[in-house]
N, C-alpha and C positions, 0 to 999 in steps of 0.2 A: 141446533143450535141457536141460541138469543142473538138478534142483529145489534153487533154494537159498533158497525161499519158505517152504515149510512139509516138516514130517513126518507121515509116518504113525505112530501109536502102535501097535505090538503088541498091548499088554496093556491096551488100552482096545477094545473091538471090538462091534458088535453085529449081529446079522442080520438083513436085508431079508426082506420077505413071500416073497419065491422062496427064502432060504435062504442068500444071498449074504453073506462075511463083511464086514463096513464098520468102517475104520478109522477115530478120532479122529484131526484133523488138530492140529499145534500149530504157531505161527507162526516160522519161523527169522530171519526179517524184520519191522519195524515195518512197516505197511500204515497211512500216516498219513491216507488217504483214506476208510478203513472203522474207524478209532479202533483199530486191530491193534496190539499191541505185543511185542516177542519175548518169546516161550515164551507168550503168550496162545494157551488150548484153543480149537478151533474145533468144527464139525459132523462130520460122518462120510462118508467117500466110500469108495468101494471099490477104487479106484486112483488113479493120477496123471492117467490121461486124463479122469478126471471135472472137476478143477477145475484151470484152466487154470495153468501154474509162471509164467508172465509176468503184468504188467497186474495190478490191483488187485482183480479178482473173490475172493470169500472166501465160505464156507459156515459157519455158526454155530449156537451152541445144540446142540439135539438134530435140525438139520436132517440130512436125508441124500440121497446123491447115487450112483444107481449104475447098473452095466449101461454102456452105451454113450453115458450121460446127460452133458452137459458145460455147468462153469458159466466163461463166459470175460468180458474185456473188464473193467465196473468194475460186473459184477452181483453179487448179493446175495440170498444164499436162505438163513435162516433162521427161528428158532422151532421147529413141528414138520414144517414143509415138506416134501415129497418129490419129488426128480427123478429119472428111470428112463427106462429103455428105451432113444431115440436121441434123446429131447427135447434142447434144447438151449435155456439161458438165457443172452442175451449181452446187449452193448451196456451201459445204466445200469437193465437190469431189477431187480426186486425179485420175489419168490417169498418169501411168510412167513405165520403163521398154520399152520392144520393144511392148506393146499394141496397139491394135489396137479397134476404136469405131467408128460405120460409120452406113451409113443407116438412118435410123430414131430412132435410138438408144438416151434415157439417161441414164446419169450416175449423180446421184445427191445426196441430203443429205451429210451423212458423208462416204459415199460408196467408195472405191476404186478399182481400174482395174489394175494390173500390172503383169508384167512377160511377157510372150508371148500370154496374154490373147485375145479374140476377142469377141464384144460386137455388134450384129449388128441387121439389119431388125427393128423392132420395138419394142424390147427389153428394158426394163428398169430395172435397177440397183440402189439401194436407200436403204435409210435407213443409218445400220452401215454394209452392207453386202460387203464381199469383193469376187472379182475375179482374181483368179491370177492363175499362172503354164501356162498350155497349153488350161486349158479351153476354151470352145467356149460359148455362151449365146445367141441366136438367135431366128427371128420368133416373136411371141407375149409374149413372155417368161419372166416372172418375178423373179427379186431376190432379197430380201430384208429380213428387219429384221436383225438379227446377221447370219445370213447363209453365209456362205462359199463354193464356188465352184472352184475344183481347180484339180491339175494331168492334165489329158487327158480327164476330164468330159463335157459331151455335153448337154446342157439344152437349149430346144426347144419347137415350135411348141405354146402349150398353158400353155407350163409347169409353175408352181410357187414353186419356194424355198425359205422356211423361216428359220430363227432361232425362234423367238420367238412367230410368229403370231399364231393363234388360230381359225381365219375363213378367209374365201375366202372373198378378196376386196368387195367392192360395188363399180359398175362405174356406173355412170348419164352422159350420153350424151345427144348430140341433142341441149345443149346450148351453150352461147358463148365461154364458155371454156369447155371439159371437166373434169368432179370429179372424183376423185378415194378416196373411205377411205377405208382404214388398220385398224387393232387394234387401234391404237395409232394417225397415221397420217391422213392426208386428203389434196390432192394434186387438187389444182385449175390452170388448165394450167399447167404453169411451175412454181406456187408456190407450195412449198411443206411445212407443217407446222404441229406441233403438234395439235390434234383436241383441247386443252385445249387452245392454242395459239389464233385457231382462234376464237374461243368465247371469247377474249379477247380483241384481236384488236381493238383499234379505228381506228376512219375516217383518221386520220391524215397517221397511218401505212398500211391502205388498198390504200390510194391512192399514198404511195411511191410503190406499188407494180406496178402499171397501169394505173396510173391517173384515170381522171374521169371515164372514163368504168368501172375499177376495183371496184369504189365507187359504181355506179349503179347495178354493179352484185348484188355485196355482201348485198346490202341495199335490193335487191328485193328477193335473194334466202338463206340467211344466216338462217332468220328462218325454213325453212323447211330443208337444208341439217344439220343443229345442231338438227333437232326432227328428221332426217334419226339415226343420230349417236347416239341418245339419246334411239331412239327406239330399236337398236339393241344392247344397253348396251355399246357401243364404247365412249372413250376410254376403254378398261378393264384394270381392275387392275393388274399389273404386277410381277410377281415371283418375289423372291430375288434373285434366279440363276436361269433364265432363260438357257433352254437347247437349245443349238446353233447345227443347224441342218450342217452336211457336206457333201458335195457331191463329191467324187473323183474317180476317175479310174485309 
């Protein structure tokens, strides 16, 4: 897809920590959802692959996105935040302040990563989770639901921290895309939606996710995946006032 969303300014560059040249972006169109007007300057990216050329995703201020990292959907990266490596920030996620997201880390859903927080390795922060302060999430750790990880907390290895989740997520691997089923949501590849949303998606919605391969995948595995959800009683009924787990140090 041609990039009609923003341009890279060759006369306004910075160097990343590993010597890559990053270019400041300038909006070519207004992005009302983000308060961006035509001509507004954004943050820095190494190449167009770092910031989706469609959708509302945006990089602001002195934030930097480099390597094979991606920002897409309605995600926002701003302040002095850095996203690098193979990291991916998507959905409605926000990364800001002096936060760093790198390695193969994922931040998605409505999650926020801020302050001096670090998310790295294969860690995944999603749902309505919030990682902030000097907290670090790394390894294969998951932080999700309404969880909050802050202060000097460290979440690593295979640890899982959740707010309103009641069971261990189900992981289905070996398919074209890995599938992760939590209490209320199912992630297929980079697509994270409520289980009930998956049940109701029509062909047009699936096509919009990743074209014909997505439609073929869903046509083949929809019944089996939804049967797994149903067999495990997911999505579970939500309590009126779920308890929010917090991790602080």
